[in-house]
PDB file with SEQRES, HELIX, SHEET and CRYST1 records, atoms N, CA, C and O in Angstrom:
SEQRES   1 A   67  MET ARG GLU LYS ASP ALA GLY PHE ASP TYR HIS ARG TYR          
SEQRES   2 A   67  ARG LYS LEU LEU ALA GLU ALA VAL ASP GLU PRO LYS ARG          
SEQRES   3 A   67  LEU ALA LEU ILE GLY LEU LEU VAL GLU GLU ARG ALA ARG          
SEQRES   4 A   67  ASP ARG LEU GLU ALA GLN ARG ALA ALA ASP TRP LYS ALA          
SEQRES   5 A   67  LEU THR VAL MET THR ILE ALA LYS VAL VAL GLY ALA THR          
SEQRES   6 A   67  ARG THR                                                      
HELIX    1 AA1 TYR A   10  GLU A   19  1                                  10    
HELIX    2 AA2 GLU A   23  ARG A   66  1                                  44    
CRYST1    1.000    1.000    1.000  90.00  90.00  90.00 P 1           1          
ATOM      1  N   MET A   1       0.788  -1.197  -0.016  1.00  0.00           N  
ATOM      2  CA  MET A   1       0.037  -0.004  -0.036  1.00  0.00           C  
ATOM      3  C   MET A   1       0.897   1.285   0.008  1.00  0.00           C  
ATOM      4  O   MET A   1       1.925   1.341   0.684  1.00  0.00           O  
ATOM      5  N   ARG A   2       0.425   2.347  -0.759  1.00  0.00           N  
ATOM      6  CA  ARG A   2       1.235   3.497  -0.849  1.00  0.00           C  
ATOM      7  C   ARG A   2       1.197   4.283   0.501  1.00  0.00           C  
ATOM      8  O   ARG A   2       0.158   4.388   1.153  1.00  0.00           O  
ATOM      9  N   GLU A   3       2.403   4.835   0.887  1.00  0.00           N  
ATOM     10  CA  GLU A   3       2.444   5.690   2.050  1.00  0.00           C  
ATOM     11  C   GLU A   3       1.785   7.017   1.774  1.00  0.00           C  
ATOM     12  O   GLU A   3       1.761   7.560   0.670  1.00  0.00           O  
ATOM     13  N   LYS A   4       1.231   7.507   2.932  1.00  0.00           N  
ATOM     14  CA  LYS A   4       0.481   8.783   2.817  1.00  0.00           C  
ATOM     15  C   LYS A   4       1.536   9.993   2.676  1.00  0.00           C  
ATOM     16  O   LYS A   4       2.568  10.015   3.348  1.00  0.00           O  
ATOM     17  N   ASP A   5       1.237  10.877   1.860  1.00  0.00           N  
ATOM     18  CA  ASP A   5       2.119  12.086   1.725  1.00  0.00           C  
ATOM     19  C   ASP A   5       1.877  12.971   3.003  1.00  0.00           C  
ATOM     20  O   ASP A   5       0.769  13.079   3.527  1.00  0.00           O  
ATOM     21  N   ALA A   6       2.981  13.574   3.441  1.00  0.00           N  
ATOM     22  CA  ALA A   6       2.790  14.398   4.586  1.00  0.00           C  
ATOM     23  C   ALA A   6       1.854  15.587   4.440  1.00  0.00           C  
ATOM     24  O   ALA A   6       1.193  15.985   5.399  1.00  0.00           O  
ATOM     25  N   GLY A   7       1.797  16.166   3.213  1.00  0.00           N  
ATOM     26  CA  GLY A   7       0.967  17.260   2.961  1.00  0.00           C  
ATOM     27  C   GLY A   7      -0.392  16.961   2.443  1.00  0.00           C  
ATOM     28  O   GLY A   7      -1.170  17.885   2.204  1.00  0.00           O  
ATOM     29  N   PHE A   8      -0.738  15.649   2.248  1.00  0.00           N  
ATOM     30  CA  PHE A   8      -2.037  15.320   1.696  1.00  0.00           C  
ATOM     31  C   PHE A   8      -2.970  14.941   2.882  1.00  0.00           C  
ATOM     32  O   PHE A   8      -2.698  14.023   3.655  1.00  0.00           O  
ATOM     33  N   ASP A   9      -4.056  15.688   2.970  1.00  0.00           N  
ATOM     34  CA  ASP A   9      -4.934  15.438   4.105  1.00  0.00           C  
ATOM     35  C   ASP A   9      -6.039  14.502   3.685  1.00  0.00           C  
ATOM     36  O   ASP A   9      -7.065  14.972   3.194  1.00  0.00           O  
ATOM     37  N   TYR A  10      -5.885  13.205   3.850  1.00  0.00           N  
ATOM     38  CA  TYR A  10      -6.838  12.211   3.374  1.00  0.00           C  
ATOM     39  C   TYR A  10      -8.240  12.383   3.976  1.00  0.00           C  
ATOM     40  O   TYR A  10      -9.241  12.266   3.268  1.00  0.00           O  
ATOM     41  N   HIS A  11      -8.306  12.661   5.285  1.00  0.00           N  
ATOM     42  CA  HIS A  11      -9.565  12.798   5.965  1.00  0.00           C  
ATOM     43  C   HIS A  11     -10.340  14.009   5.377  1.00  0.00           C  
ATOM     44  O   HIS A  11     -11.545  13.932   5.140  1.00  0.00           O  
ATOM     45  N   ARG A  12      -9.617  15.116   5.152  1.00  0.00           N  
ATOM     46  CA  ARG A  12     -10.298  16.244   4.600  1.00  0.00           C  
ATOM     47  C   ARG A  12     -10.853  16.021   3.192  1.00  0.00           C  
ATOM     48  O   ARG A  12     -11.985  16.390   2.881  1.00  0.00           O  
ATOM     49  N   TYR A  13     -10.008  15.401   2.346  1.00  0.00           N  
ATOM     50  CA  TYR A  13     -10.431  15.169   0.949  1.00  0.00           C  
ATOM     51  C   TYR A  13     -11.525  14.131   0.904  1.00  0.00           C  
ATOM     52  O   TYR A  13     -12.416  14.195   0.057  1.00  0.00           O  
ATOM     53  N   ARG A  14     -11.464  13.165   1.820  1.00  0.00           N  
ATOM     54  CA  ARG A  14     -12.654  12.164   1.840  1.00  0.00           C  
ATOM     55  C   ARG A  14     -13.930  12.795   2.196  1.00  0.00           C  
ATOM     56  O   ARG A  14     -14.987  12.442   1.673  1.00  0.00           O  
ATOM     57  N   LYS A  15     -13.846  13.785   3.137  1.00  0.00           N  
ATOM     58  CA  LYS A  15     -15.039  14.515   3.622  1.00  0.00           C  
ATOM     59  C   LYS A  15     -15.542  15.365   2.370  1.00  0.00           C  
ATOM     60  O   LYS A  15     -16.721  15.349   2.016  1.00  0.00           O  
ATOM     61  N   LEU A  16     -14.621  16.056   1.775  1.00  0.00           N  
ATOM     62  CA  LEU A  16     -15.004  16.908   0.658  1.00  0.00           C  
ATOM     63  C   LEU A  16     -15.593  16.069  -0.535  1.00  0.00           C  
ATOM     64  O   LEU A  16     -16.511  16.516  -1.223  1.00  0.00           O  
ATOM     65  N   LEU A  17     -15.058  14.896  -0.740  1.00  0.00           N  
ATOM     66  CA  LEU A  17     -15.577  14.047  -1.794  1.00  0.00           C  
ATOM     67  C   LEU A  17     -16.950  13.591  -1.382  1.00  0.00           C  
ATOM     68  O   LEU A  17     -17.847  13.610  -2.225  1.00  0.00           O  
ATOM     69  N   ALA A  18     -17.186  13.188  -0.168  1.00  0.00           N  
ATOM     70  CA  ALA A  18     -18.568  12.793   0.241  1.00  0.00           C  
ATOM     71  C   ALA A  18     -19.525  13.971   0.065  1.00  0.00           C  
ATOM     72  O   ALA A  18     -20.692  13.742  -0.252  1.00  0.00           O  
ATOM     73  N   GLU A  19     -19.126  15.121   0.240  1.00  0.00           N  
ATOM     74  CA  GLU A  19     -20.051  16.265   0.186  1.00  0.00           C  
ATOM     75  C   GLU A  19     -20.247  16.664  -1.319  1.00  0.00           C  
ATOM     76  O   GLU A  19     -21.166  17.424  -1.623  1.00  0.00           O  
ATOM     77  N   ALA A  20     -19.396  16.160  -2.256  1.00  0.00           N  
ATOM     78  CA  ALA A  20     -19.509  16.625  -3.646  1.00  0.00           C  
ATOM     79  C   ALA A  20     -20.590  15.749  -4.338  1.00  0.00           C  
ATOM     80  O   ALA A  20     -20.284  14.784  -5.038  1.00  0.00           O  
ATOM     81  N   VAL A  21     -21.811  16.119  -4.117  1.00  0.00           N  
ATOM     82  CA  VAL A  21     -22.932  15.353  -4.593  1.00  0.00           C  
ATOM     83  C   VAL A  21     -23.522  15.878  -5.947  1.00  0.00           C  
ATOM     84  O   VAL A  21     -24.322  15.230  -6.622  1.00  0.00           O  
ATOM     85  N   ASP A  22     -23.072  17.049  -6.254  1.00  0.00           N  
ATOM     86  CA  ASP A  22     -23.458  17.605  -7.603  1.00  0.00           C  
ATOM     87  C   ASP A  22     -22.278  18.047  -8.433  1.00  0.00           C  
ATOM     88  O   ASP A  22     -21.137  18.064  -7.971  1.00  0.00           O  
ATOM     89  N   GLU A  23     -22.569  18.400  -9.653  1.00  0.00           N  
ATOM     90  CA  GLU A  23     -21.491  18.736 -10.623  1.00  0.00           C  
ATOM     91  C   GLU A  23     -20.673  19.969 -10.108  1.00  0.00           C  
ATOM     92  O   GLU A  23     -19.449  19.841 -10.140  1.00  0.00           O  
ATOM     93  N   PRO A  24     -21.151  21.058  -9.674  1.00  0.00           N  
ATOM     94  CA  PRO A  24     -20.410  22.214  -9.244  1.00  0.00           C  
ATOM     95  C   PRO A  24     -19.505  21.893  -8.013  1.00  0.00           C  
ATOM     96  O   PRO A  24     -18.372  22.369  -7.936  1.00  0.00           O  
ATOM     97  N   LYS A  25     -20.001  21.119  -7.099  1.00  0.00           N  
ATOM     98  CA  LYS A  25     -19.182  20.727  -6.015  1.00  0.00           C  
ATOM     99  C   LYS A  25     -17.997  19.817  -6.357  1.00  0.00           C  
ATOM    100  O   LYS A  25     -16.891  19.948  -5.834  1.00  0.00           O  
ATOM    101  N   ARG A  26     -18.318  18.835  -7.320  1.00  0.00           N  
ATOM    102  CA  ARG A  26     -17.263  18.024  -7.856  1.00  0.00           C  
ATOM    103  C   ARG A  26     -16.222  18.797  -8.625  1.00  0.00           C  
ATOM    104  O   ARG A  26     -15.031  18.498  -8.539  1.00  0.00           O  
ATOM    105  N   LEU A  27     -16.646  19.760  -9.355  1.00  0.00           N  
ATOM    106  CA  LEU A  27     -15.654  20.589 -10.152  1.00  0.00           C  
ATOM    107  C   LEU A  27     -14.873  21.477  -9.122  1.00  0.00           C  
ATOM    108  O   LEU A  27     -13.696  21.764  -9.341  1.00  0.00           O  
ATOM    109  N   ALA A  28     -15.518  21.906  -8.011  1.00  0.00           N  
ATOM    110  CA  ALA A  28     -14.806  22.711  -7.031  1.00  0.00           C  
ATOM    111  C   ALA A  28     -13.701  21.826  -6.422  1.00  0.00           C  
ATOM    112  O   ALA A  28     -12.540  22.220  -6.305  1.00  0.00           O  
ATOM    113  N   LEU A  29     -14.116  20.645  -6.053  1.00  0.00           N  
ATOM    114  CA  LEU A  29     -13.091  19.690  -5.401  1.00  0.00           C  
ATOM    115  C   LEU A  29     -11.968  19.427  -6.374  1.00  0.00           C  
ATOM    116  O   LEU A  29     -10.819  19.439  -5.933  1.00  0.00           O  
ATOM    117  N   ILE A  30     -12.185  19.192  -7.653  1.00  0.00           N  
ATOM    118  CA  ILE A  30     -11.129  18.985  -8.569  1.00  0.00           C  
ATOM    119  C   ILE A  30     -10.279  20.259  -8.680  1.00  0.00           C  
ATOM    120  O   ILE A  30      -9.053  20.144  -8.698  1.00  0.00           O  
ATOM    121  N   GLY A  31     -10.840  21.426  -8.753  1.00  0.00           N  
ATOM    122  CA  GLY A  31     -10.045  22.579  -8.771  1.00  0.00           C  
ATOM    123  C   GLY A  31      -9.206  22.764  -7.522  1.00  0.00           C  
ATOM    124  O   GLY A  31      -8.069  23.231  -7.602  1.00  0.00           O  
ATOM    125  N   LEU A  32      -9.741  22.410  -6.393  1.00  0.00           N  
ATOM    126  CA  LEU A  32      -8.984  22.541  -5.129  1.00  0.00           C  
ATOM    127  C   LEU A  32      -7.821  21.576  -5.105  1.00  0.00           C  
ATOM    128  O   LEU A  32      -6.741  21.886  -4.603  1.00  0.00           O  
ATOM    129  N   LEU A  33      -8.066  20.382  -5.665  1.00  0.00           N  
ATOM    130  CA  LEU A  33      -6.920  19.379  -5.687  1.00  0.00           C  
ATOM    131  C   LEU A  33      -5.834  19.858  -6.544  1.00  0.00           C  
ATOM    132  O   LEU A  33      -4.657  19.779  -6.190  1.00  0.00           O  
ATOM    133  N   VAL A  34      -6.222  20.378  -7.718  1.00  0.00           N  
ATOM    134  CA  VAL A  34      -5.233  20.872  -8.743  1.00  0.00           C  
ATOM    135  C   VAL A  34      -4.520  22.035  -8.135  1.00  0.00           C  
ATOM    136  O   VAL A  34      -3.296  22.118  -8.237  1.00  0.00           O  
ATOM    137  N   GLU A  35      -5.212  22.921  -7.520  1.00  0.00           N  
ATOM    138  CA  GLU A  35      -4.479  24.139  -6.902  1.00  0.00           C  
ATOM    139  C   GLU A  35      -3.639  23.809  -5.754  1.00  0.00           C  
ATOM    140  O   GLU A  35      -2.583  24.426  -5.619  1.00  0.00           O  
ATOM    141  N   GLU A  36      -3.974  22.922  -4.920  1.00  0.00           N  
ATOM    142  CA  GLU A  36      -3.135  22.504  -3.799  1.00  0.00           C  
ATOM    143  C   GLU A  36      -1.890  21.740  -4.282  1.00  0.00           C  
ATOM    144  O   GLU A  36      -0.791  21.885  -3.746  1.00  0.00           O  
ATOM    145  N   ARG A  37      -2.115  20.927  -5.311  1.00  0.00           N  
ATOM    146  CA  ARG A  37      -0.977  20.093  -5.853  1.00  0.00           C  
ATOM    147  C   ARG A  37       0.053  21.148  -6.539  1.00  0.00           C  
ATOM    148  O   ARG A  37       1.269  21.019  -6.399  1.00  0.00           O  
ATOM    149  N   ALA A  38      -0.501  22.145  -7.250  1.00  0.00           N  
ATOM    150  CA  ALA A  38       0.420  23.142  -7.931  1.00  0.00           C  
ATOM    151  C   ALA A  38       1.160  23.894  -6.779  1.00  0.00           C  
ATOM    152  O   ALA A  38       2.366  24.116  -6.881  1.00  0.00           O  
ATOM    153  N   ARG A  39       0.483  24.267  -5.738  1.00  0.00           N  
ATOM    154  CA  ARG A  39       1.141  25.022  -4.635  1.00  0.00           C  
ATOM    155  C   ARG A  39       2.249  24.169  -4.001  1.00  0.00           C  
ATOM    156  O   ARG A  39       3.332  24.666  -3.689  1.00  0.00           O  
ATOM    157  N   ASP A  40       1.944  22.826  -3.811  1.00  0.00           N  
ATOM    158  CA  ASP A  40       3.004  21.965  -3.273  1.00  0.00           C  
ATOM    159  C   ASP A  40       4.126  21.857  -4.168  1.00  0.00           C  
ATOM    160  O   ASP A  40       5.246  21.844  -3.657  1.00  0.00           O  
ATOM    161  N   ARG A  41       4.010  21.775  -5.457  1.00  0.00           N  
ATOM    162  CA  ARG A  41       5.082  21.665  -6.352  1.00  0.00           C  
ATOM    163  C   ARG A  41       5.883  22.925  -6.440  1.00  0.00           C  
ATOM    164  O   ARG A  41       7.102  22.867  -6.604  1.00  0.00           O  
ATOM    165  N   LEU A  42       5.225  24.093  -6.334  1.00  0.00           N  
ATOM    166  CA  LEU A  42       5.914  25.423  -6.346  1.00  0.00           C  
ATOM    167  C   LEU A  42       6.767  25.499  -5.006  1.00  0.00           C  
ATOM    168  O   LEU A  42       7.916  25.941  -5.047  1.00  0.00           O  
ATOM    169  N   GLU A  43       6.224  25.086  -3.883  1.00  0.00           N  
ATOM    170  CA  GLU A  43       6.934  25.090  -2.697  1.00  0.00           C  
ATOM    171  C   GLU A  43       8.152  24.178  -2.658  1.00  0.00           C  
ATOM    172  O   GLU A  43       9.177  24.495  -2.055  1.00  0.00           O  
ATOM    173  N   ALA A  44       8.001  23.022  -3.328  1.00  0.00           N  
ATOM    174  CA  ALA A  44       9.162  22.050  -3.454  1.00  0.00           C  
ATOM    175  C   ALA A  44      10.219  22.677  -4.358  1.00  0.00           C  
ATOM    176  O   ALA A  44      11.414  22.533  -4.098  1.00  0.00           O  
ATOM    177  N   GLN A  45       9.788  23.389  -5.447  1.00  0.00           N  
ATOM    178  CA  GLN A  45      10.728  23.954  -6.390  1.00  0.00           C  
ATOM    179  C   GLN A  45      11.520  25.080  -5.623  1.00  0.00           C  
ATOM    180  O   GLN A  45      12.743  25.173  -5.729  1.00  0.00           O  
ATOM    181  N   ARG A  46      10.810  25.881  -4.891  1.00  0.00           N  
ATOM    182  CA  ARG A  46      11.445  27.034  -4.107  1.00  0.00           C  
ATOM    183  C   ARG A  46      12.464  26.421  -3.108  1.00  0.00           C  
ATOM    184  O   ARG A  46      13.585  26.915  -2.984  1.00  0.00           O  
ATOM    185  N   ALA A  47      12.066  25.353  -2.410  1.00  0.00           N  
ATOM    186  CA  ALA A  47      12.974  24.645  -1.455  1.00  0.00           C  
ATOM    187  C   ALA A  47      14.323  24.179  -2.142  1.00  0.00           C  
ATOM    188  O   ALA A  47      15.423  24.351  -1.617  1.00  0.00           O  
ATOM    189  N   ALA A  48      14.139  23.610  -3.294  1.00  0.00           N  
ATOM    190  CA  ALA A  48      15.244  23.107  -4.089  1.00  0.00           C  
ATOM    191  C   ALA A  48      16.199  24.132  -4.554  1.00  0.00           C  
ATOM    192  O   ALA A  48      17.419  23.973  -4.513  1.00  0.00           O  
ATOM    193  N   ASP A  49      15.556  25.281  -5.037  1.00  0.00           N  
ATOM    194  CA  ASP A  49      16.258  26.495  -5.419  1.00  0.00           C  
ATOM    195  C   ASP A  49      17.087  27.086  -4.288  1.00  0.00           C  
ATOM    196  O   ASP A  49      18.214  27.545  -4.474  1.00  0.00           O  
ATOM    197  N   TRP A  50      16.451  27.052  -3.059  1.00  0.00           N  
ATOM    198  CA  TRP A  50      17.135  27.617  -1.959  1.00  0.00           C  
ATOM    199  C   TRP A  50      18.282  26.764  -1.555  1.00  0.00           C  
ATOM    200  O   TRP A  50      19.324  27.279  -1.149  1.00  0.00           O  
ATOM    201  N   LYS A  51      18.125  25.438  -1.656  1.00  0.00           N  
ATOM    202  CA  LYS A  51      19.209  24.575  -1.271  1.00  0.00           C  
ATOM    203  C   LYS A  51      20.381  24.698  -2.360  1.00  0.00           C  
ATOM    204  O   LYS A  51      21.553  24.742  -1.986  1.00  0.00           O  
ATOM    205  N   ALA A  52      20.077  24.746  -3.551  1.00  0.00           N  
ATOM    206  CA  ALA A  52      20.993  24.953  -4.630  1.00  0.00           C  
ATOM    207  C   ALA A  52      21.863  26.293  -4.397  1.00  0.00           C  
ATOM    208  O   ALA A  52      23.078  26.311  -4.589  1.00  0.00           O  
ATOM    209  N   LEU A  53      21.182  27.319  -3.998  1.00  0.00           N  
ATOM    210  CA  LEU A  53      21.764  28.593  -3.783  1.00  0.00           C  
ATOM    211  C   LEU A  53      22.642  28.544  -2.584  1.00  0.00           C  
ATOM    212  O   LEU A  53      23.708  29.159  -2.593  1.00  0.00           O  
ATOM    213  N   THR A  54      22.263  27.855  -1.556  1.00  0.00           N  
ATOM    214  CA  THR A  54      23.089  27.735  -0.376  1.00  0.00           C  
ATOM    215  C   THR A  54      24.328  26.882  -0.664  1.00  0.00           C  
ATOM    216  O   THR A  54      25.409  27.206  -0.172  1.00  0.00           O  
ATOM    217  N   VAL A  55      24.208  25.825  -1.429  1.00  0.00           N  
ATOM    218  CA  VAL A  55      25.340  25.006  -1.875  1.00  0.00           C  
ATOM    219  C   VAL A  55      26.344  25.825  -2.727  1.00  0.00           C  
ATOM    220  O   VAL A  55      27.557  25.680  -2.571  1.00  0.00           O  
ATOM    221  N   MET A  56      25.823  26.682  -3.623  1.00  0.00           N  
ATOM    222  CA  MET A  56      26.726  27.490  -4.421  1.00  0.00           C  
ATOM    223  C   MET A  56      27.462  28.501  -3.571  1.00  0.00           C  
ATOM    224  O   MET A  56      28.652  28.757  -3.752  1.00  0.00           O  
ATOM    225  N   THR A  57      26.716  29.067  -2.638  1.00  0.00           N  
ATOM    226  CA  THR A  57      27.389  30.058  -1.760  1.00  0.00           C  
ATOM    227  C   THR A  57      28.445  29.404  -0.894  1.00  0.00           C  
ATOM    228  O   THR A  57      29.513  29.996  -0.744  1.00  0.00           O  
ATOM    229  N   ILE A  58      28.244  28.262  -0.327  1.00  0.00           N  
ATOM    230  CA  ILE A  58      29.142  27.574   0.463  1.00  0.00           C  
ATOM    231  C   ILE A  58      30.436  27.293  -0.419  1.00  0.00           C  
ATOM    232  O   ILE A  58      31.576  27.505  -0.005  1.00  0.00           O  
ATOM    233  N   ALA A  59      30.140  26.804  -1.650  1.00  0.00           N  
ATOM    234  CA  ALA A  59      31.248  26.412  -2.571  1.00  0.00           C  
ATOM    235  C   ALA A  59      32.075  27.661  -2.881  1.00  0.00           C  
ATOM    236  O   ALA A  59      33.301  27.554  -2.915  1.00  0.00           O  
ATOM    237  N   LYS A  60      31.503  28.805  -3.102  1.00  0.00           N  
ATOM    238  CA  LYS A  60      32.179  30.043  -3.356  1.00  0.00           C  
ATOM    239  C   LYS A  60      33.049  30.365  -2.150  1.00  0.00           C  
ATOM    240  O   LYS A  60      34.227  30.680  -2.315  1.00  0.00           O  
ATOM    241  N   VAL A  61      32.510  30.295  -0.967  1.00  0.00           N  
ATOM    242  CA  VAL A  61      33.259  30.720   0.262  1.00  0.00           C  
ATOM    243  C   VAL A  61      34.451  29.743   0.484  1.00  0.00           C  
ATOM    244  O   VAL A  61      35.570  30.172   0.767  1.00  0.00           O  
ATOM    245  N   VAL A  62      34.174  28.403   0.347  1.00  0.00           N  
ATOM    246  CA  VAL A  62      35.267  27.458   0.593  1.00  0.00           C  
ATOM    247  C   VAL A  62      36.334  27.582  -0.561  1.00  0.00           C  
ATOM    248  O   VAL A  62      37.536  27.449  -0.334  1.00  0.00           O  
ATOM    249  N   GLY A  63      35.853  27.829  -1.738  1.00  0.00           N  
ATOM    250  CA  GLY A  63      36.811  27.964  -2.896  1.00  0.00           C  
ATOM    251  C   GLY A  63      37.657  29.302  -2.691  1.00  0.00           C  
ATOM    252  O   GLY A  63      38.854  29.320  -2.976  1.00  0.00           O  
ATOM    253  N   ALA A  64      37.055  30.318  -2.234  1.00  0.00           N  
ATOM    254  CA  ALA A  64      37.859  31.591  -2.013  1.00  0.00           C  
ATOM    255  C   ALA A  64      38.808  31.431  -0.878  1.00  0.00           C  
ATOM    256  O   ALA A  64      39.831  32.115  -0.889  1.00  0.00           O  
ATOM    257  N   THR A  65      38.581  30.590   0.117  1.00  0.00           N  
ATOM    258  CA  THR A  65      39.582  30.480   1.221  1.00  0.00           C  
ATOM    259  C   THR A  65      40.683  29.564   0.802  1.00  0.00           C  
ATOM    260  O   THR A  65      41.757  29.628   1.399  1.00  0.00           O  
ATOM    261  N   ARG A  66      40.516  28.754  -0.132  1.00  0.00           N  
ATOM    262  CA  ARG A  66      41.585  27.840  -0.612  1.00  0.00           C  
ATOM    263  C   ARG A  66      42.614  28.487  -1.568  1.00  0.00           C  
ATOM    264  O   ARG A  66      43.722  27.980  -1.746  1.00  0.00           O  
ATOM    265  N   THR A  67      42.231  29.573  -2.150  1.00  0.00           N  
ATOM    266  CA  THR A  67      43.186  30.165  -3.146  1.00  0.00           C  
ATOM    267  C   THR A  67      44.102  31.198  -2.516  1.00  0.00           C  
ATOM    268  O   THR A  67      44.945  31.776  -3.203  1.00  0.00           O  
TER     269      THR A  67                                                      
END                                                                             
């Protein structure tokens, strides 16, 4: 069985799915899932960029002290 994602709130989504009894509510749920997934991906990209910037800064500092 797949592990649960830390940012994925299964109980909340199950509740919203149970409440999505008509087309507008189902579309709103789909929109919410897409929006939250996009936000999570953007957050992950920002974290990766921050880590890369930190590594580059450390490499510059270490490289400058060795010359």
